[in-house]
ZAVOPA-29755 format. One record per atom (N, C-alpha, C): x, y, z; residue in three letters; atom name. Coordinates in Angstrom, 2 decimals, always signed. Example, Ala and Ser with C-alpha at 12.3 -4.5 7.8 and 13.67 -1.06 7.14 Angstrom:
2
KOLDO         x         y         z   res   atom
KOLDO    +13.19     -5.69     +7.80   ala      N
KOLDO    +12.30     -4.50     +7.80   ala     CA
KOLDO    +13.20     -3.30     +7.80   ala      C
KOLDO    +12.85     -2.25     +7.08   ser      N
KOLDO    +13.67     -1.06     +7.14   ser     CA
KOLDO    +12.90     +0.03     +7.87   ser      C
//
This chain:
157
KOLDO         x         y         z   res   atom
KOLDO     -0.16    -58.62    -29.65   unk      N
KOLDO     -0.13    -58.93    -31.19   unk     CA
KOLDO     -0.99    -59.79    -31.54   unk      C
KOLDO     -1.48    -60.02    -32.66   unk      N
KOLDO     -2.56    -60.64    -33.37   unk     CA
KOLDO     -2.21    -62.29    -33.22   unk      C
KOLDO     -3.06    -63.21    -33.08   unk      N
KOLDO     -2.51    -64.73    -33.09   unk     CA
KOLDO     -2.63    -64.93    -34.42   unk      C
KOLDO     -3.26    -64.25    -35.21   unk      N
KOLDO     -3.48    -64.84    -36.76   unk     CA
KOLDO     -2.18    -64.28    -37.84   unk      C
KOLDO     -1.76    -63.26    -37.31   unk      N
KOLDO     -0.39    -62.56    -37.96   unk     CA
KOLDO     +0.50    -62.50    -37.05   unk      C
KOLDO     +1.69    -63.03    -37.38   unk      N
KOLDO     +2.77    -62.91    -36.31   unk     CA
KOLDO     +3.98    -62.82    -37.07   unk      C
KOLDO     +5.14    -63.02    -36.81   unk      N
KOLDO     +6.54    -62.89    -37.06   unk     CA
KOLDO     +6.61    -64.49    -37.82   unk      C
KOLDO     +6.77    -64.42    -38.86   unk      N
KOLDO     +7.10    -65.87    -39.47   unk     CA
KOLDO     +5.95    -66.18    -40.43   unk      C
KOLDO     +4.91    -65.79    -40.33   unk      N
KOLDO     +3.53    -65.77    -40.95   unk     CA
KOLDO     +3.80    -65.81    -42.41   unk      C
KOLDO     +3.42    -66.76    -43.33   unk      N
KOLDO     +3.63    -66.63    -44.88   unk     CA
KOLDO     +2.05    -66.66    -45.27   unk      C
KOLDO     +2.03    -65.55    -46.20   unk      N
KOLDO     +0.76    -65.73    -47.28   unk     CA
KOLDO     +1.05    -66.08    -48.31   unk      C
KOLDO     +0.50    -66.94    -49.05   unk      N
KOLDO     +0.51    -67.24    -50.40   unk     CA
KOLDO     -0.71    -67.16    -51.47   unk      C
KOLDO     -0.66    -66.78    -52.50   unk      N
KOLDO     -1.49    -66.34    -53.34   unk     CA
KOLDO     -2.57    -67.71    -53.66   unk      C
KOLDO     -3.65    -67.35    -54.00   unk      N
KOLDO     -4.53    -68.34    -53.69   unk     CA
KOLDO     -4.50    -69.10    -55.45   unk      C
KOLDO     -3.66    -68.24    -56.30   unk      N
KOLDO     -3.69    -68.78    -57.50   unk     CA
KOLDO     -2.25    -69.06    -57.99   unk      C
KOLDO     -1.41    -69.27    -56.74   unk      N
KOLDO     -0.07    -69.47    -57.20   unk     CA
KOLDO     +0.16    -71.04    -57.68   unk      C
KOLDO     +1.23    -71.29    -58.70   unk      N
KOLDO     +1.40    -72.71    -58.88   unk     CA
KOLDO     +2.24    -73.25    -57.87   unk      C
KOLDO     +1.97    -74.15    -57.53   unk      N
KOLDO     +2.88    -74.95    -56.22   unk     CA
KOLDO     +3.00    -76.14    -56.66   unk      C
KOLDO     +4.26    -76.85    -56.12   unk      N
KOLDO     +4.26    -78.48    -56.44   unk     CA
KOLDO     +3.17    -79.23    -56.11   unk      C
KOLDO     +2.91    -80.41    -56.76   unk      N
KOLDO     +1.74    -81.10    -56.65   unk     CA
KOLDO     +1.81    -81.98    -55.37   unk      C
KOLDO     +3.02    -82.23    -54.91   unk      N
KOLDO     +3.03    -83.12    -53.74   unk     CA
KOLDO     +3.09    -82.23    -52.68   unk      C
KOLDO     +2.73    -81.10    -52.77   unk      N
KOLDO     +2.75    -80.17    -51.42   unk     CA
KOLDO     +1.50    -80.54    -50.56   unk      C
KOLDO     +1.45    -80.83    -49.49   unk      N
KOLDO     +0.08    -81.13    -48.77   unk     CA
KOLDO     +0.43    -80.42    -47.44   unk      C
KOLDO     +0.05    -78.95    -47.28   unk      N
KOLDO     +0.19    -78.34    -46.14   unk     CA
KOLDO     -1.04    -77.41    -45.45   unk      C
KOLDO     -1.59    -77.66    -44.71   unk      N
KOLDO     -2.79    -76.95    -44.12   unk     CA
KOLDO     -2.69    -75.38    -44.51   unk      C
KOLDO     -3.70    -74.58    -44.86   unk      N
KOLDO     -3.74    -72.95    -44.98   unk     CA
KOLDO     -5.04    -72.86    -44.80   unk      C
KOLDO     -5.22    -71.45    -44.44   unk      N
KOLDO     -6.61    -71.01    -44.33   unk     CA
KOLDO     -6.85    -69.82    -45.16   unk      C
KOLDO     -7.84    -70.22    -45.81   unk      N
KOLDO     -8.25    -68.60    -46.55   unk     CA
KOLDO     -8.16    -67.58    -45.58   unk      C
KOLDO     -7.71    -66.61    -46.22   unk      N
KOLDO     -7.08    -65.25    -45.46   unk     CA
KOLDO     -7.61    -63.88    -46.03   unk      C
KOLDO     -7.25    -63.26    -46.71   unk      N
KOLDO     -7.58    -62.15    -47.32   unk     CA
KOLDO     -7.90    -62.36    -48.60   unk      C
KOLDO     -8.76    -61.47    -49.44   unk      N
KOLDO     -9.11    -61.77    -50.50   unk     CA
KOLDO     -7.81    -62.00    -51.50   unk      C
KOLDO     -8.03    -63.55    -52.28   unk      N
KOLDO     -6.89    -63.91    -53.17   unk     CA
KOLDO     -5.63    -64.57    -52.14   unk      C
KOLDO     -5.84    -64.57    -51.24   unk      N
KOLDO     -4.38    -65.16    -50.22   unk     CA
KOLDO     -5.09    -66.19    -49.47   unk      C
KOLDO     -3.97    -67.13    -49.12   unk      N
KOLDO     -4.06    -68.03    -48.09   unk     CA
KOLDO     -2.83    -68.00    -47.02   unk      C
KOLDO     -3.41    -68.30    -45.94   unk      N
KOLDO     -2.23    -68.41    -44.95   unk     CA
KOLDO     -1.59    -69.25    -44.23   unk      C
KOLDO     -0.35    -69.33    -44.21   unk      N
KOLDO     +0.29    -70.73    -43.59   unk     CA
KOLDO     +0.91    -70.21    -42.33   unk      C
KOLDO     +0.42    -70.77    -41.16   unk      N
KOLDO     +0.65    -70.54    -40.02   unk     CA
KOLDO     +2.42    -70.38    -39.40   unk      C
KOLDO     +3.07    -69.56    -38.78   unk      N
KOLDO     +4.34    -69.41    -38.30   unk     CA
KOLDO     +4.92    -71.01    -38.05   unk      C
KOLDO     +4.05    -71.70    -37.30   unk      N
KOLDO     +4.71    -72.93    -36.57   unk     CA
KOLDO     +4.67    -73.98    -38.19   unk      C
KOLDO     +4.26    -73.40    -39.06   unk      N
KOLDO     +4.12    -74.46    -40.26   unk     CA
KOLDO     +5.21    -74.30    -41.04   unk      C
KOLDO     +5.96    -73.14    -40.61   unk      N
KOLDO     +7.02    -72.64    -41.50   unk     CA
KOLDO     +8.03    -73.80    -42.08   unk      C
KOLDO     +8.75    -74.46    -41.14   unk      N
KOLDO     +9.59    -75.34    -41.39   unk     CA
KOLDO     +8.99    -76.57    -42.31   unk      C
KOLDO     +7.66    -77.00    -42.42   unk      N
KOLDO     +7.20    -77.83    -43.15   unk     CA
KOLDO     +7.17    -77.59    -44.36   unk      C
KOLDO     +6.59    -76.29    -44.56   unk      N
KOLDO     +6.82    -75.62    -45.88   unk     CA
KOLDO     +8.03    -75.72    -46.70   unk      C
KOLDO     +9.07    -75.31    -45.86   unk      N
KOLDO    +10.42    -75.08    -46.55   unk     CA
KOLDO    +10.77    -76.48    -46.82   unk      C
KOLDO    +10.44    -77.50    -45.97   unk      N
KOLDO    +10.62    -79.02    -46.02   unk     CA
KOLDO    +10.19    -79.48    -47.60   unk      C
KOLDO     +8.78    -79.21    -47.62   unk      N
KOLDO     +8.06    -79.87    -48.94   unk     CA
KOLDO     +8.38    -78.98    -50.05   unk      C
KOLDO     +8.90    -77.67    -50.16   unk      N
KOLDO     +9.53    -77.06    -51.22   unk     CA
KOLDO    +10.44    -77.58    -51.79   unk      C
KOLDO    +11.58    -77.83    -50.63   unk      N
KOLDO    +12.83    -78.33    -51.22   unk     CA
KOLDO    +12.65    -79.89    -51.44   unk      C
KOLDO    +11.95    -80.86    -50.83   unk      N
KOLDO    +11.56    -82.07    -51.25   unk     CA
KOLDO    +11.24    -82.15    -52.93   unk      C
KOLDO    +10.30    -80.95    -53.11   unk      N
KOLDO     +9.87    -81.00    -54.35   unk     CA
KOLDO    +10.69    -80.75    -55.63   unk      C
KOLDO    +12.02    -80.15    -54.90   unk      N
KOLDO    +13.03    -79.54    -55.98   unk     CA
KOLDO    +12.52    -78.31    -56.47   unk      C
KOLDO    +11.78    -77.65    -55.57   unk      N
KOLDO    +11.46    -76.21    -56.08   unk     CA
KOLDO    +12.27    -74.90    -55.36   unk      C
KOLDO    +12.21    -73.89    -55.52   unk      N
KOLDO    +12.73    -72.97    -54.84   unk     CA
KOLDO    +12.09    -71.87    -54.22   unk      C
KOLDO    +12.30    -71.43    -52.99   unk      N
KOLDO    +11.61    -70.32    -52.17   unk     CA
KOLDO    +12.43    -69.50    -52.09   unk      C
KOLDO    +12.38    -68.52    -53.02   unk      N
KOLDO    +12.91    -67.05    -53.06   unk     CA
KOLDO    +12.36    -66.12    -52.14   unk      C
KOLDO    +13.46    -65.28    -51.49   unk      N
KOLDO    +13.33    -64.48    -50.58   unk     CA
KOLDO    +13.94    -63.07    -51.12   unk      C
KOLDO    +12.97    -62.15    -51.09   unk      N
KOLDO    +13.37    -60.75    -51.75   unk     CA
KOLDO    +14.04    -59.81    -50.73   unk      C
KOLDO    +15.16    -59.30    -51.03   unk      N
KOLDO    +15.58    -58.18    -50.01   unk     CA
KOLDO    +15.05    -57.20    -49.60   unk      C
KOLDO    +14.37    -56.33    -50.62   unk      N
KOLDO    +13.70    -55.23    -50.26   unk     CA
KOLDO    +12.31    -55.35    -49.05   unk      C
KOLDO    +12.07    -54.79    -48.19   unk      N
KOLDO    +11.16    -54.76    -47.08   unk     CA
KOLDO    +10.05    -53.99    -47.26   unk      C
KOLDO     +8.72    -54.56    -47.02   unk      N
KOLDO     +7.81    -53.52    -47.30   unk     CA
KOLDO     +6.94    -53.35    -45.69   unk      C
KOLDO     +6.83    -52.29    -45.39   unk      N
KOLDO     +6.60    -51.79    -44.02   unk     CA
KOLDO     +5.26    -50.95    -44.07   unk      C
KOLDO     +4.50    -51.16    -43.12   unk      N
KOLDO     +3.18    -50.38    -43.11   unk     CA
KOLDO     +2.86    -50.52    -41.34   unk      C
KOLDO     +2.19    -49.24    -41.32   unk      N
KOLDO     +1.77    -48.93    -39.95   unk     CA
KOLDO     +0.02    -48.47    -40.05   unk      C
KOLDO     -0.39    -48.88    -38.74   unk      N
KOLDO     -1.80    -48.78    -38.36   unk     CA
KOLDO     -1.95    -48.21    -37.26   unk      C
KOLDO     -2.56    -47.13    -36.99   unk      N
KOLDO     -2.90    -46.68    -35.51   unk     CA
KOLDO     -4.16    -47.72    -34.86   unk      C
KOLDO     -4.16    -47.95    -33.59   unk      N
KOLDO     -5.13    -48.76    -33.03   unk     CA
KOLDO     -4.23    -49.63    -32.25   unk      C
KOLDO     -5.05    -50.71    -31.83   unk      N
KOLDO     -4.64    -51.98    -31.03   unk     CA
KOLDO     -5.30    -53.27    -31.32   unk      C
KOLDO     -4.60    -54.17    -31.26   unk      N
KOLDO     -5.20    -55.38    -31.72   unk     CA
KOLDO     -5.74    -55.86    -33.04   unk      C
KOLDO     -6.62    -56.93    -33.29   unk      N
KOLDO     -6.72    -57.42    -34.51   unk     CA
KOLDO     -7.20    -56.52    -35.42   unk      C
KOLDO     -7.85    -55.50    -35.24   unk      N
KOLDO     -8.33    -54.42    -36.23   unk     CA
KOLDO     -7.11    -53.48    -36.93   unk      C
KOLDO     -6.29    -53.47    -35.86   unk      N
KOLDO     -5.18    -52.55    -36.39   unk     CA
KOLDO     -3.99    -53.48    -37.13   unk      C
KOLDO     -3.83    -54.60    -36.74   unk      N
KOLDO     -3.21    -55.24    -37.60   unk     CA
KOLDO     -3.73    -55.86    -39.03   unk      C
KOLDO     -5.06    -55.90    -39.14   unk      N
KOLDO     -5.79    -56.06    -40.07   unk     CA
KOLDO     -5.67    -55.19    -41.12   unk      C
KOLDO     -5.52    -53.90    -40.60   unk      N
KOLDO     -5.44    -52.37    -41.57   unk     CA
KOLDO     -4.38    -52.60    -42.10   unk      C
KOLDO     -3.08    -52.79    -41.20   unk      N
KOLDO     -1.63    -52.56    -41.64   unk     CA
KOLDO     -1.16    -53.81    -42.57   unk      C
KOLDO     -2.03    -55.05    -42.36   unk      N
KOLDO     -1.83    -55.88    -43.55   unk     CA
KOLDO     -2.36    -55.66    -44.85   unk      C
KOLDO     -3.65    -55.04    -44.69   unk      N
KOLDO     -4.08    -54.60    -45.92   unk     CA
KOLDO     -3.40    -53.67    -46.72   unk      C
KOLDO     -2.69    -52.78    -45.90   unk      N
KOLDO     -1.97    -51.68    -46.97   unk     CA
KOLDO     -0.77    -52.31    -47.35   unk      C
KOLDO     -0.31    -53.47    -46.75   unk      N
KOLDO     +0.95    -54.38    -47.36   unk     CA
KOLDO     +0.37    -54.97    -48.39   unk      C
KOLDO     -0.88    -55.73    -48.43   unk      N
KOLDO     -0.96    -56.41    -49.37   unk     CA
KOLDO     -1.35    -55.64    -50.83   unk      C
KOLDO     -1.49    -54.16    -50.55   unk      N
KOLDO     -1.99    -53.42    -51.59   unk     CA
KOLDO     -0.63    -52.87    -52.02   unk      C
KOLDO     +0.31    -53.06    -51.76   unk      N
KOLDO     +1.81    -52.45    -52.53   unk     CA
KOLDO     +1.94    -52.90    -53.62   unk      C
KOLDO     +2.21    -52.44    -54.66   unk      N
KOLDO     +2.60    -53.08    -56.08   unk     CA
KOLDO     +3.68    -53.86    -55.90   unk      C
KOLDO     +4.56    -53.98    -55.11   unk      N
KOLDO     +5.71    -54.80    -54.98   unk     CA
KOLDO     +5.50    -56.20    -55.18   unk      C
KOLDO     +4.09    -56.42    -54.18   unk      N
KOLDO     +3.59    -57.82    -54.13   unk     CA
KOLDO     +3.19    -58.32    -55.36   unk      C
KOLDO     +2.78    -57.42    -56.35   unk      N
KOLDO     +2.00    -58.06    -57.57   unk     CA
KOLDO     +2.68    -58.84    -58.40   unk      C
KOLDO     +4.19    -58.89    -58.19   unk      N
KOLDO     +4.86    -59.59    -58.88   unk     CA
KOLDO     +5.37    -61.12    -58.43   unk      C
KOLDO     +5.05    -61.36    -57.39   unk      N
KOLDO     +5.19    -62.49    -56.58   unk     CA
KOLDO     +4.14    -63.37    -55.96   unk      C
KOLDO     +4.34    -64.81    -55.81   unk      N
KOLDO     +3.36    -65.54    -55.00   unk     CA
KOLDO     +3.26    -65.65    -53.58   unk      C
KOLDO     +3.89    -65.01    -52.95   unk      N
KOLDO     +4.12    -65.16    -51.27   unk     CA
KOLDO     +4.53    -63.93    -50.86   unk      C
KOLDO     +4.36    -64.05    -49.66   unk      N
KOLDO     +5.05    -63.01    -48.78   unk     CA
KOLDO     +5.20    -63.58    -47.22   unk      C
KOLDO     +6.00    -63.04    -46.47   unk      N
KOLDO     +6.36    -63.29    -45.26   unk     CA
KOLDO     +6.37    -62.01    -44.14   unk      C
KOLDO     +5.75    -62.11    -43.02   unk      N
KOLDO     +5.71    -61.06    -42.38   unk     CA
KOLDO     +7.01    -61.23    -41.44   unk      C
KOLDO     +7.98    -60.27    -41.45   unk      N
KOLDO     +9.27    -60.71    -40.77   unk     CA
KOLDO     +9.14    -59.97    -39.47   unk      C
KOLDO     +8.62    -58.83    -39.06   unk      N
KOLDO     +8.55    -58.42    -37.83   unk     CA
KOLDO     +6.84    -57.89    -37.62   unk      C
KOLDO     +6.63    -57.93    -36.57   unk      N
KOLDO     +5.27    -57.20    -36.14   unk     CA
KOLDO     +5.69    -56.57    -34.50   unk      C
KOLDO     +5.26    -55.25    -34.56   unk      N
KOLDO     +5.80    -54.45    -33.22   unk     CA
KOLDO     +4.59    -53.55    -32.87   unk      C
KOLDO     +4.42    -53.08    -31.66   unk      N
KOLDO     +3.47    -52.23    -31.23   unk     CA
KOLDO     +3.96    -51.25    -30.76   unk      C
KOLDO     +3.60    -50.00    -30.87   unk      N
KOLDO     +4.35    -48.86    -30.07   unk     CA
KOLDO     +3.03    -47.94    -29.79   unk      C
KOLDO     +3.54    -46.59    -29.48   unk      N
KOLDO     +2.65    -45.43    -29.13   unk     CA
KOLDO     +3.45    -44.01    -29.45   unk      C
KOLDO     +2.71    -43.22    -30.38   unk      N
KOLDO     +2.85    -42.11    -30.81   unk     CA
KOLDO     +1.88    -41.16    -30.37   unk      C
KOLDO     +2.65    -40.06    -29.67   unk      N
KOLDO     +1.68    -39.04    -28.94   unk     CA
KOLDO     +0.83    -39.65    -28.23   unk      C
KOLDO     +1.02    -40.80    -27.54   unk      N
KOLDO     -0.13    -41.53    -26.46   unk     CA
KOLDO     -1.16    -42.44    -27.37   unk      C
KOLDO     -1.01    -42.45    -29.03   unk      N
KOLDO     -1.71    -43.18    -29.61   unk     CA
KOLDO     -1.04    -44.86    -29.91   unk      C
KOLDO     -1.78    -45.68    -29.36   unk      N
KOLDO     -1.14    -47.07    -30.03   unk     CA
KOLDO     -1.17    -47.09    -31.62   unk      C
KOLDO     -0.30    -48.00    -32.04   unk      N
KOLDO     -0.01    -48.36    -33.37   unk     CA
KOLDO     +0.66    -49.68    -33.49   unk      C
KOLDO     +0.35    -50.35    -34.62   unk      N
KOLDO     +1.03    -51.23    -35.13   unk     CA
KOLDO     +2.10    -51.16    -36.23   unk      C
KOLDO     +3.23    -51.63    -36.42   unk      N
KOLDO     +3.92    -51.86    -37.37   unk     CA
KOLDO     +4.17    -53.13    -38.04   unk      C
KOLDO     +3.80    -53.47    -39.27   unk      N
KOLDO     +4.23    -54.84    -39.87   unk     CA
KOLDO     +5.25    -54.51    -41.00   unk      C
KOLDO     +6.28    -55.38    -40.89   unk      N
KOLDO     +7.29    -55.64    -42.04   unk     CA
KOLDO     +6.98    -56.88    -42.57   unk      C
KOLDO     +6.97    -56.83    -44.12   unk      N
KOLDO     +6.99    -58.05    -44.74   unk     CA
KOLDO     +7.86    -58.16    -45.79   unk      C
KOLDO     +8.38    -59.37    -46.45   unk      N
KOLDO     +9.30    -59.39    -47.58   unk     CA
KOLDO     +8.47    -60.45    -48.61   unk      C
KOLDO     +8.69    -59.77    -49.80   unk      N
KOLDO     +7.87    -60.75    -50.77   unk     CA
KOLDO     +8.56    -61.85    -50.99   unk      C
KOLDO     +8.05    -63.15    -51.45   unk      N
KOLDO     +8.69    -64.20    -51.57   unk     CA
KOLDO     +8.13    -64.90    -52.86   unk      C
KOLDO     +8.81    -65.83    -53.46   unk      N
KOLDO     +8.38    -66.65    -54.64   unk     CA
KOLDO     +8.77    -68.07    -54.48   unk      C
KOLDO     +7.39    -68.91    -54.73   unk      N
KOLDO     +7.69    -70.30    -54.56   unk     CA
KOLDO     +7.64    -70.73    -56.42   unk      C
KOLDO     +8.60    -71.46    -56.66   unk      N
KOLDO     +8.72    -71.76    -57.99   unk     CA
KOLDO     +9.54    -72.75    -58.44   unk      C
KOLDO     +9.40    -73.52    -59.32   unk      N
KOLDO    +10.27    -74.49    -59.85   unk     CA
KOLDO    +11.50    -73.93    -60.49   unk      C
KOLDO    +12.68    -74.47    -60.22   unk      N
KOLDO    +13.98    -73.76    -60.86   unk     CA
KOLDO    +14.74    -73.17    -59.65   unk      C
KOLDO    +15.83    -72.84    -60.20   unk      N
KOLDO    +16.86    -72.05    -59.15   unk     CA
KOLDO    +17.12    -70.31    -59.86   unk      C
KOLDO    +16.44    -70.17    -61.04   unk      N
KOLDO    +16.46    -68.60    -61.54   unk     CA
KOLDO    +15.11    -68.04    -61.39   unk      C
KOLDO    +15.01    -66.94    -60.81   unk      N
KOLDO    +13.73    -66.19    -60.56   unk     CA
KOLDO    +12.99    -65.81    -61.74   unk      C
KOLDO    +11.85    -66.10    -62.10   unk      N
KOLDO    +11.13    -66.04    -63.15   unk     CA
KOLDO     +9.87    -65.21    -62.90   unk      C
KOLDO     +9.48    -64.23    -63.86   unk      N
KOLDO     +8.27    -63.85    -63.88   unk     CA
KOLDO     +7.17    -64.26    -63.65   unk      C
KOLDO     +6.40    -64.02    -62.73   unk      N
KOLDO     +5.15    -65.17    -62.18   unk     CA
KOLDO     +4.22    -64.91    -63.23   unk      C
KOLDO     +3.17    -65.83    -63.42   unk      N
KOLDO     +2.31    -66.05    -64.51   unk     CA
KOLDO     +1.34    -65.07    -64.42   unk      C
KOLDO     +1.09    -64.24    -63.34   unk      N
KOLDO     -0.18    -63.33    -63.19   unk     CA
KOLDO     +0.43    -61.84    -63.27   unk      C
KOLDO     +1.53    -61.56    -64.04   unk      N
KOLDO     +1.95    -60.45    -64.13   unk     CA
KOLDO     +1.72    -60.23    -65.66   unk      C
KOLDO     +1.60    -58.74    -66.22   unk      N
KOLDO     +1.47    -58.83    -67.65   unk     CA
KOLDO     +0.22    -58.92    -68.20   unk      C
KOLDO     -0.13    -59.44    -69.42   unk      N
KOLDO     -1.26    -59.41    -70.02   unk     CA
KOLDO     -1.40    -60.91    -69.90   unk      C
KOLDO     -2.46    -61.12    -69.20   unk      N
KOLDO     -3.22    -62.54    -69.00   unk     CA
KOLDO     -3.54    -63.35    -70.28   unk      C
KOLDO     -4.18    -62.24    -71.23   unk      N
KOLDO     -4.67    -62.82    -72.40   unk     CA
KOLDO     -3.55    -63.35    -73.42   unk      C
KOLDO     -2.44    -62.84    -73.28   unk      N
KOLDO     -0.97    -63.36    -74.03   unk     CA
KOLDO     -0.74    -64.40    -73.40   unk      C
KOLDO     -0.52    -64.49    -72.31   unk      N
KOLDO     +0.09    -65.18    -71.53   unk     CA
KOLDO     -0.78    -66.83    -71.72   unk      C
KOLDO     -2.19    -66.43    -71.89   unk      N
KOLDO     -3.31    -67.61    -71.79   unk     CA
KOLDO     -3.06    -68.20    -73.41   unk      C
KOLDO     -2.80    -67.08    -74.31   unk      N
KOLDO     -2.27    -67.82    -75.77   unk     CA
KOLDO     -1.14    -68.74    -75.96   unk      C
KOLDO     -0.22    -68.13    -75.01   unk      N
KOLDO     +1.28    -68.84    -75.10   unk     CA
KOLDO     +1.11    -70.13    -74.57   unk      C
KOLDO     +0.30    -70.24    -73.23   unk      N
KOLDO     +0.14    -71.52    -72.64   unk     CA
KOLDO     -0.41    -72.61    -73.74   unk      C
KOLDO     -1.85    -72.13    -74.39   unk      N
KOLDO     -2.39    -73.16    -75.37   unk     CA
KOLDO     -1.44    -73.26    -76.47   unk      C
KOLDO     -0.63    -72.37    -77.03   unk      N
KOLDO     +0.27    -72.78    -77.94   unk     CA
KOLDO     +1.22    -73.63    -77.42   unk      C
KOLDO     +1.73    -73.75    -76.41   unk      N
KOLDO     +2.66    -74.77    -75.83   unk     CA
KOLDO     +1.99    -76.16    -75.82   unk      C
KOLDO     +0.74    -75.99    -75.06   unk      N
KOLDO     +0.01    -77.15    -75.06   unk     CA
KOLDO     -0.08    -77.92    -76.48   unk      C
KOLDO     -0.51    -77.10    -77.38   unk      N
KOLDO     -0.95    -77.54    -78.64   unk     CA
KOLDO     +0.52    -78.31    -79.39   unk      C
KOLDO     +1.55    -77.69    -79.04   unk      N
KOLDO     +3.12    -78.33    -79.38   unk     CA
KOLDO     +3.15    -79.36    -78.77   unk      C
KOLDO     +2.96    -79.41    -77.65   unk      N
KOLDO     +3.25    -80.76    -76.87   unk     CA
KOLDO     +2.71    -82.08    -77.24   unk      C
KOLDO     +1.39    -81.60    -77.84   unk      N
KOLDO     +0.58    -82.84    -78.23   unk     CA
KOLDO     +0.96    -83.32    -79.57   unk      C
KOLDO     +1.61    -82.42    -80.12   unk      N
KOLDO     +2.01    -82.80    -81.75   unk     CA
KOLDO     +3.45    -83.29    -81.68   unk      C
KOLDO     +4.10    -83.01    -80.56   unk      N
KOLDO     +5.39    -83.62    -80.20   unk     CA
KOLDO     +6.45    -82.89    -81.12   unk      C
KOLDO     +6.17    -81.51    -81.22   unk      N
KOLDO     +7.02    -80.52    -81.92   unk     CA
KOLDO     +7.62    -79.75    -81.08   unk      C
KOLDO     +8.58    -79.04    -81.43   unk      N
KOLDO     +9.02    -77.86    -80.62   unk     CA
KOLDO     +9.32    -76.38    -81.74   unk      C
KOLDO     +9.25    -75.37    -80.72   unk      N
KOLDO     +9.34    -73.97    -81.65   unk     CA
KOLDO    +10.78    -73.46    -81.71   unk      C
KOLDO    +11.07    -72.90    -82.50   unk      N
KOLDO    +12.46    -72.49    -82.27   unk     CA
KOLDO    +12.40    -70.89    -82.58   unk      C
KOLDO    +12.68    -70.07    -81.35   unk      N
KOLDO    +12.29    -68.61    -81.49   unk     CA
KOLDO    +13.45    -68.08    -81.88   unk      C
KOLDO    +13.23    -66.93    -82.95   unk      N
KOLDO    +14.28    -65.84    -83.58   unk     CA
KOLDO    +14.19    -64.67    -82.67   unk      C
KOLDO    +15.59    -64.44    -82.00   unk      N
KOLDO    +15.46    -63.11    -81.51   unk     CA
KOLDO    +15.98    -61.91    -82.20   unk      C
//
């Protein structure tokens, strides 16, 4: 199995909002994703907890297969997982299993992943990159303007 991707590997979106105190080495991996090695997993959990943030684990699994052996097959399976629309709503993913096998004599790789979310607070919120970015950017500008003036907005439902 690949040294780069193994059980416990965490991939974090490049644009994910993370605690400022977080100082964990990561490597650029796939387009828009950074890799945290499986052996750094405990340190990642500790830094998130120390910052009083939450590392959510989503119950539904994402699974992908790719024919072949070695690094190329693992990359193809991982690309299929990263293309899954379920991941669009979350800022992390964790590889939970990686297996090799044979089907009619042909080697294949199976990766299983779970979506994860690193965020402040104990209630799972909608990540900032889902939905309409222009609307969200406008709302962020409005919030900053309100903070500068020291006022607040009361929303009517």
